[in-house]
C-alpha positions as CSV (number, residue, x, y, z in Angstrom):
1,X,14.3,-11.8,32.0
2,X,16.1,-8.6,31.0
3,X,17.7,-6.2,33.5
4,X,15.5,-3.1,34.0
5,X,17.8,0.2,34.1
6,X,17.2,1.3,37.1
7,X,18.0,-2.2,38.8
8,X,21.7,-2.0,36.7
9,X,22.1,1.2,37.6
10,X,22.1,0.8,41.0
11,X,23.8,-2.2,41.2
12,X,26.7,-0.4,39.4
13,X,26.5,2.6,41.6
14,X,26.9,4.7,38.7
15,X,26.2,8.3,39.6
16,X,26.6,11.3,37.2
17,X,27.8,9.3,34.2
18,X,24.2,7.3,33.8
19,X,23.2,9.3,30.8
20,X,26.7,8.4,29.1
21,X,27.6,4.9,30.5
22,X,24.0,3.1,30.9
23,X,23.5,2.0,27.2
24,X,26.6,1.0,27.0
25,X,26.2,-1.3,30.2
26,X,23.5,-2.6,29.2
27,X,24.9,-3.7,26.0
28,X,27.8,-4.6,27.4
29,X,26.4,-7.3,30.0
30,X,24.1,-8.6,27.6
31,X,27.5,-9.7,25.9
32,X,28.9,-11.1,28.6
33,X,26.1,-12.9,30.2
34,X,25.5,-14.8,26.8
35,X,22.7,-12.4,25.8
36,X,22.1,-10.9,22.2
37,X,22.0,-7.2,22.5
38,X,19.4,-5.9,20.8
39,X,20.0,-4.2,17.3
40,X,19.8,-0.6,17.5
41,X,18.4,1.5,14.2
42,X,20.3,4.2,13.8
43,X,18.9,7.1,11.2
44,X,20.8,10.5,10.4
45,X,18.7,12.7,8.5
46,X,21.1,15.3,6.6
47,X,19.6,18.4,4.7
48,X,22.0,20.3,2.6
49,X,21.2,23.2,0.4
50,X,22.7,23.6,-3.0
51,X,21.9,20.1,-5.5
52,X,23.7,21.1,-9.0
53,X,21.1,18.5,-11.2
54,X,23.6,17.2,-13.6
55,X,25.9,16.5,-10.6
56,X,23.4,14.6,-9.0
57,X,23.1,13.0,-12.2
58,X,24.8,9.8,-13.5
59,X,26.7,10.6,-16.8
60,X,24.9,8.0,-18.7
61,X,21.7,10.0,-18.1
62,X,20.5,13.4,-19.5
63,X,20.6,15.8,-16.4
64,X,17.3,16.9,-17.2
65,X,18.1,20.5,-17.4
66,X,15.4,22.6,-18.9
67,X,14.3,26.1,-19.5
68,X,10.7,25.7,-18.2
69,X,10.8,25.3,-14.4
70,X,6.8,23.7,-15.1
71,X,8.4,20.7,-17.1
72,X,10.6,17.9,-15.4
73,X,13.0,15.9,-16.9
74,X,11.5,12.6,-18.5
75,X,11.7,9.4,-16.1
76,X,14.5,6.8,-15.5
77,X,14.1,2.7,-15.1
78,X,16.3,1.7,-12.3
79,X,19.5,1.0,-13.0
80,X,22.7,0.1,-11.8
81,X,25.6,0.2,-14.0
82,X,26.9,4.1,-13.8
83,X,29.2,6.9,-13.0
84,X,29.5,7.0,-9.5
85,X,28.7,11.1,-9.2
86,X,32.1,12.7,-7.6
87,X,29.7,14.1,-4.6
88,X,29.1,10.6,-3.1
89,X,32.7,9.2,-4.2
90,X,34.1,8.9,-0.4
91,X,31.6,6.1,-0.1
92,X,31.4,4.9,-3.7
93,X,33.4,1.5,-2.5
94,X,30.1,1.0,-0.5
95,X,27.5,2.0,-3.4
96,X,25.8,-1.1,-3.1
97,X,24.5,0.0,-0.1
98,X,22.8,3.3,-1.6
99,X,20.3,4.4,-4.1
100,X,20.1,7.7,-5.8
101,X,16.6,9.0,-6.4
102,X,15.5,11.8,-9.1
103,X,11.9,13.2,-9.1
104,X,10.3,13.2,-6.4
105,X,8.5,16.0,-5.3
106,X,7.6,18.5,-2.3
107,X,4.6,20.7,-3.4
108,X,4.7,22.8,-0.4
109,X,4.4,26.3,-2.1
110,X,4.2,25.4,-6.1
111,X,7.4,24.3,-7.9
112,X,9.5,27.4,-7.4
113,X,10.5,27.7,-3.7
114,X,12.5,30.8,-4.5
115,X,14.4,31.2,-1.4
116,X,13.7,28.1,0.8
117,X,11.4,25.7,1.9
118,X,12.1,26.5,6.0
119,X,10.0,24.2,8.1
120,X,8.0,22.9,5.6
121,X,11.2,20.8,3.7
122,X,11.6,17.9,6.3
123,X,7.8,17.9,7.7
124,X,6.6,17.5,3.7
125,X,3.3,20.5,5.3
126,X,3.3,23.8,4.1
127,X,3.8,25.8,7.0
128,X,1.3,28.3,8.8
129,X,2.6,31.3,6.0
130,X,5.7,31.5,3.9
131,X,8.2,29.4,4.2
132,X,11.5,31.1,3.2
133,X,10.2,33.6,6.2
134,X,10.9,30.6,8.8
135,X,7.0,30.8,9.2
136,X,6.4,28.2,12.3
137,X,5.8,24.6,11.0
138,X,2.6,22.1,10.9
139,X,3.4,18.8,12.3
140,X,6.7,17.3,12.7
141,X,9.8,16.8,10.5
142,X,10.9,13.5,9.3
143,X,13.5,12.9,11.8
144,X,11.7,13.8,14.9
145,X,9.1,11.9,14.2
146,X,11.2,8.8,13.9
147,X,13.0,10.2,16.8
148,X,10.0,9.7,19.2
149,X,10.1,5.2,18.5
150,X,13.8,4.8,17.4
151,X,15.6,6.8,20.4
152,X,12.3,5.9,22.9
153,X,14.5,4.6,25.6
154,X,17.8,6.8,24.7
155,X,19.2,9.7,26.9
156,X,18.5,12.0,24.2
157,X,15.7,11.8,21.9
158,X,17.8,13.6,18.9
159,X,20.9,15.8,18.1
160,X,20.3,18.7,15.9
161,X,23.6,20.7,14.5
162,X,24.7,22.2,11.3
163,X,26.3,25.1,10.0
164,X,25.9,28.0,7.2
165,X,27.9,31.1,6.6
166,X,25.4,33.6,7.9
167,X,24.8,31.5,11.5
168,X,29.2,31.1,11.5
169,X,29.5,35.2,10.5
170,X,26.8,36.4,13.0
171,X,27.8,34.4,15.8
172,X,24.3,32.2,16.3
173,X,24.6,29.4,19.3
174,X,21.8,28.2,17.4
175,X,19.1,28.5,14.6
176,X,15.4,27.3,13.8
177,X,15.6,26.6,10.2
178,X,14.8,23.1,9.7
179,X,13.5,20.8,12.7
180,X,10.2,20.5,13.6
181,X,9.2,18.4,17.3
182,X,5.5,19.5,15.6
183,X,2.7,21.8,14.7
184,X,4.2,25.4,16.0
185,X,7.5,23.9,17.2
186,X,10.3,24.4,16.1
187,X,13.4,23.2,17.0
188,X,16.9,25.3,17.2
189,X,20.0,23.1,15.8
190,X,23.4,23.9,17.0
191,X,25.3,25.7,15.6
192,X,29.0,26.1,17.6
193,X,30.7,22.7,18.8
194,X,30.8,24.3,22.2
195,X,27.1,24.3,21.9
196,X,26.5,21.1,20.9
197,X,29.2,19.9,23.9
198,X,27.4,21.6,26.3
199,X,23.8,19.5,25.2
200,X,25.8,16.5,24.9
201,X,27.0,16.6,28.4
202,X,23.9,18.0,30.1
203,X,25.6,21.0,30.9
204,X,23.9,24.2,31.7
205,X,24.9,27.3,29.0
206,X,27.8,28.1,29.6
207,X,28.6,30.5,32.8
208,X,30.2,33.7,31.6
209,X,32.6,33.0,34.9
210,X,34.9,30.9,33.7
211,X,36.3,29.1,37.5
212,X,32.3,28.1,37.7
213,X,32.4,26.3,34.4
214,X,35.7,25.0,34.4
215,X,34.5,23.6,38.1
216,X,31.6,21.8,36.5
217,X,34.0,20.1,33.9
218,X,36.1,18.9,36.5
219,X,33.2,17.6,38.3
220,X,31.9,16.1,35.8
221,X,35.1,14.2,35.1
222,X,36.0,13.5,38.3
223,X,32.5,11.7,38.6
224,X,33.1,9.6,35.2
225,X,36.3,8.3,36.6
226,X,34.6,7.0,39.7
227,X,31.9,5.6,37.3
228,X,34.6,3.7,35.4
229,X,36.4,2.6,38.6
230,X,33.3,0.9,39.8
231,X,32.8,-0.7,36.4
232,X,36.2,-1.9,36.2
233,X,35.6,-3.8,39.6
234,X,32.9,-5.8,38.0
235,X,33.8,-6.6,34.7
236,X,36.9,-8.2,33.5
237,X,38.1,-9.7,30.1
238,X,37.1,-8.6,26.8
239,X,34.5,-6.5,28.2
240,X,37.3,-4.6,30.6
241,X,38.9,-4.2,27.6
242,X,36.0,-2.6,26.1
243,X,35.6,-0.6,29.1
244,X,39.3,1.0,28.5
245,X,38.3,2.0,25.3
246,X,35.1,4.0,25.7
247,X,37.0,5.8,29.0
248,X,39.5,6.5,26.4
249,X,36.9,8.1,23.8
250,X,35.7,9.9,26.6
251,X,38.4,11.5,27.8
252,X,40.0,12.2,23.7
253,X,36.2,13.8,23.3
254,X,37.1,15.8,26.7
255,X,40.4,17.0,25.7
256,X,39.4,17.6,21.7
257,X,36.3,19.9,22.3
258,X,35.8,20.7,25.7
259,X,39.1,22.2,27.3
260,X,39.2,26.1,27.0
261,X,43.1,26.0,27.6
262,X,43.3,24.3,23.7
263,X,41.5,26.4,22.3
264,X,43.1,29.4,20.1
265,X,40.2,30.5,17.9
266,X,38.4,33.6,18.5
267,X,34.9,32.0,19.4
268,X,34.9,31.6,23.1
269,X,34.1,29.3,25.2
270,X,35.8,26.9,23.1
271,X,36.0,23.7,21.4
272,X,36.6,23.7,17.7
273,X,35.2,26.5,16.4
274,X,37.8,28.5,14.6
275,X,36.1,27.8,10.9
276,X,33.2,26.3,9.5
277,X,35.3,23.4,8.0
278,X,36.8,22.9,12.1
279,X,33.5,23.1,13.7
280,X,31.3,20.3,11.5
281,X,34.4,18.1,12.1
282,X,34.1,19.0,15.7
283,X,29.9,18.4,15.5
284,X,30.9,15.3,13.9
285,X,33.1,13.5,15.8
286,X,31.1,14.1,18.5
287,X,27.6,12.9,17.2
288,X,29.6,9.4,15.9
289,X,30.6,9.3,20.0
290,X,27.1,9.9,20.7
291,X,25.5,7.0,18.2
292,X,28.2,4.7,19.2
293,X,27.3,4.9,23.0
294,X,23.4,5.0,22.7
295,X,23.2,8.5,23.9
296,X,20.5,9.4,20.5
297,X,19.6,7.1,17.9
298,X,19.0,9.8,15.7
299,X,20.7,13.2,14.5
300,X,19.3,16.1,12.4
301,X,22.1,18.1,10.4
302,X,21.7,21.1,8.5
303,X,23.7,23.3,6.5
304,X,22.6,26.3,4.5
305,X,19.5,25.5,5.3
306,X,18.7,28.9,6.2
307,X,16.7,32.3,6.1
308,X,19.3,33.9,3.9
309,X,19.3,35.7,0.5
310,X,22.8,35.0,-0.6
311,X,25.4,34.0,2.4
312,X,23.6,30.2,3.2
313,X,26.6,28.2,1.8
314,X,29.1,27.4,4.1
315,X,32.8,28.6,3.5
316,X,34.8,25.3,4.1
317,X,38.5,25.4,4.4
318,X,39.7,25.7,0.6
319,X,36.2,26.0,-0.6
320,X,35.9,29.4,-2.5
321,X,32.6,31.4,-2.0
322,X,30.1,30.0,-3.7
323,X,28.3,32.2,-5.9
324,X,24.6,32.0,-5.4
325,X,23.1,34.5,-8.2
326,X,24.8,33.7,-11.2
327,X,23.2,30.8,-12.4
328,X,25.2,30.4,-15.4
329,X,28.9,29.9,-14.1
330,X,30.5,26.9,-14.6
331,X,31.9,26.6,-11.7
332,X,29.6,26.1,-9.0
333,X,29.0,22.4,-9.7
334,X,32.4,21.9,-8.9
335,X,32.5,24.1,-5.4
336,X,29.6,22.3,-4.7
337,X,30.8,19.1,-5.4
338,X,33.6,20.1,-2.9
339,X,31.4,20.5,0.2
340,X,29.1,17.6,-0.6
341,X,32.4,15.1,-0.9
342,X,33.5,17.0,2.5
343,X,30.1,16.2,4.3
344,X,30.6,12.7,3.0
345,X,34.2,12.3,4.1
346,X,32.6,13.1,7.9
347,X,30.0,10.5,6.7
348,X,32.4,7.9,6.1
349,X,34.2,8.4,9.0
350,X,31.3,8.3,11.1
351,X,30.0,4.6,9.2
352,X,33.5,3.4,9.6
353,X,33.8,4.2,13.7
354,X,30.0,3.1,13.9
355,X,31.5,-0.5,12.1
356,X,34.2,-0.9,14.0
357,X,31.8,-0.8,17.2
358,X,31.5,-4.3,18.0
359,X,28.1,-4.2,17.7
360,X,27.6,-5.6,14.2
361,X,23.8,-6.0,13.7
362,X,23.4,-3.0,14.6
363,X,21.7,-0.6,11.6
364,X,22.5,3.2,9.9
365,X,20.7,4.8,7.7
366,X,20.9,8.0,6.2
367,X,18.9,10.4,4.1
368,X,20.9,12.6,2.2
369,X,18.5,15.4,0.5
370,X,18.4,19.2,-0.2
371,X,16.0,21.2,1.9
372,X,15.1,23.4,-1.2
373,X,15.0,21.1,-4.1
374,X,17.2,20.7,-6.8
375,X,17.4,23.1,-9.6
376,X,20.3,23.9,-12.6
377,X,23.5,25.3,-11.3
378,X,22.2,24.6,-7.2
379,X,21.5,28.0,-7.0
380,X,19.1,29.2,-4.1
381,X,15.9,29.2,-6.2
382,X,14.9,25.5,-5.5
383,X,12.5,23.7,-7.4
384,X,9.7,21.4,-6.0
385,X,9.6,19.3,-8.4
386,X,12.8,17.8,-8.4
387,X,13.5,16.7,-4.9
388,X,16.4,14.8,-4.5
389,X,16.8,11.9,-2.2
390,X,20.4,10.3,-1.3
391,X,20.0,6.9,0.6
392,X,22.6,5.0,2.1
393,X,21.8,1.8,4.7
394,X,23.8,-0.1,6.3
395,X,21.2,-3.0,7.6
396,X,21.0,-6.9,7.2
397,X,17.6,-6.4,5.7
398,X,17.5,-3.1,3.3
399,X,19.9,-4.2,0.1
400,X,19.2,-0.8,-1.8
401,X,21.1,-2.4,-5.1
402,X,23.5,1.1,-5.7
403,X,20.6,2.1,-7.7
404,X,19.8,5.3,-9.4
405,X,16.1,5.8,-10.7
406,X,14.7,9.3,-11.3
407,X,10.4,8.9,-11.2
408,X,8.1,10.9,-13.3
409,X,7.1,14.0,-13.0
410,X,4.7,14.5,-9.9
411,X,4.4,10.9,-9.4
412,X,6.1,10.5,-6.5
413,X,6.6,12.2,-3.5
414,X,9.1,13.2,-0.4
415,X,6.4,12.3,2.0
416,X,5.9,9.1,0.3
417,X,9.4,8.6,0.3
418,X,9.3,9.3,4.1
419,X,6.2,7.4,5.0
420,X,8.2,4.6,3.2
421,X,11.2,4.7,4.9
422,X,8.8,4.4,8.3
423,X,8.1,1.8,7.6
424,X,11.6,-0.1,6.7
425,X,13.2,0.7,9.7
426,X,10.0,-0.5,11.4
427,X,7.8,3.4,12.7
428,X,3.9,3.2,11.9
429,X,4.1,6.4,9.3
430,X,0.3,7.1,9.7
431,X,1.0,10.1,11.8
432,X,3.3,11.7,9.2
433,X,2.9,14.4,6.7
434,X,-1.3,13.8,6.6
435,X,-2.9,15.9,3.8
436,X,-4.4,16.0,0.6
437,X,-1.0,16.0,-1.0
438,X,-0.1,13.1,0.5
439,X,-0.5,9.7,0.5
440,X,1.4,6.4,1.0
441,X,3.7,5.1,2.0
442,X,3.4,3.5,-1.8
443,X,4.2,0.1,-3.0
444,X,6.9,0.8,-5.9
445,X,9.2,3.4,-3.9
446,X,11.4,2.0,-1.3
447,X,9.6,-1.5,-1.6
448,X,10.9,-1.5,-5.3
449,X,14.4,-1.7,-4.3
450,X,14.3,-2.7,-0.1
451,X,11.5,-5.7,-1.0
452,X,8.4,-5.6,0.4
453,X,7.5,-3.8,3.6
454,X,4.7,-4.5,5.7
455,X,2.8,-2.7,8.2
456,X,4.6,-1.4,11.1
457,X,1.6,0.0,12.9
458,X,1.2,-3.2,14.7
């Protein structure tokens, strides 16, 4: 009979480290006792504004650039033999685990979403007003809908973070623009590494008195050290070696993200917040540790998904300012490719770290999409009748086959994709995005590349 969490924690004597260590301890003890650890399904929803249609499409098919915004490009049957897009090059060797989908719709405000879908992008429902002005949402975003089930037994339901140049330059700690817990419940995501750090370790907002904040961190480290000592007395062999690795990871995590004395940037209180590049690297590394340790099973990441007319694209190191209104600028697509490649280099590091974590049966699914819809030259004027999705799945149950497909205009919606995704990961889709414009999940969406999807509604 499986040991209950509270019994295990009481036996181990875990104190302040319980939130960090209990998921890891449960799995480690299961292995030590010869029991198969229950596989976890982790989902990452990454919303990044700016998909150039000619860069998302394989070279072997028409990019579908067109003058009339009401006319979408024609259907493309699933194909596997094509040149892998440069924007996803960091995982080209893993392309069999991915699929690129074009031609979905997200009918929130008609074909032209102008400056953004706001909370409607991931809820697939019209917000309570103008989406571009970040009117309150209707319904939960897909990340939060999945988190209700996938992170039910995790210490945190999800981690939400991201960046945009306007939030970075204005010094915001958080920004509410993308994620939603339900109707009227927009959620603010962390836009600083220090903000995410404090959230993960469950500390209060950094106190303006540095001595007090330093004392909190020292107390947490001391408590964790005591918990590690207790665990060492009860583990031996491989399990103890894993604990040593885990303790080293926690120490490195604290050193890199929490120690003020190592900070040399101008954005107190510290962690690597000096540039948008360092802040995204920091947050992705923290999120990787949170997934590996079982603190949560769902990440929501928003980049450039802000209510800004000019400055939503991030300015990563080495990437010049991306022109927003110069629609015919041939360099825009190349610059956006650099942004997407940077994201996928971070995601690849995360995937490699999770694969090396010792739990080969755990599943990792990434949904990478544009919260404005795709348009020519990747401008900030999105188009709802072309909602791009790149999906990656590391799972023994899911074979995406490295395909590209494009649906006929107005035949399939992003909401239907999300409902099909729910079934694939074992979450009942019935409560997501219910409305007159939404049907599904549908056979012929994910089922044609995954295999039949059985009902997850009991």
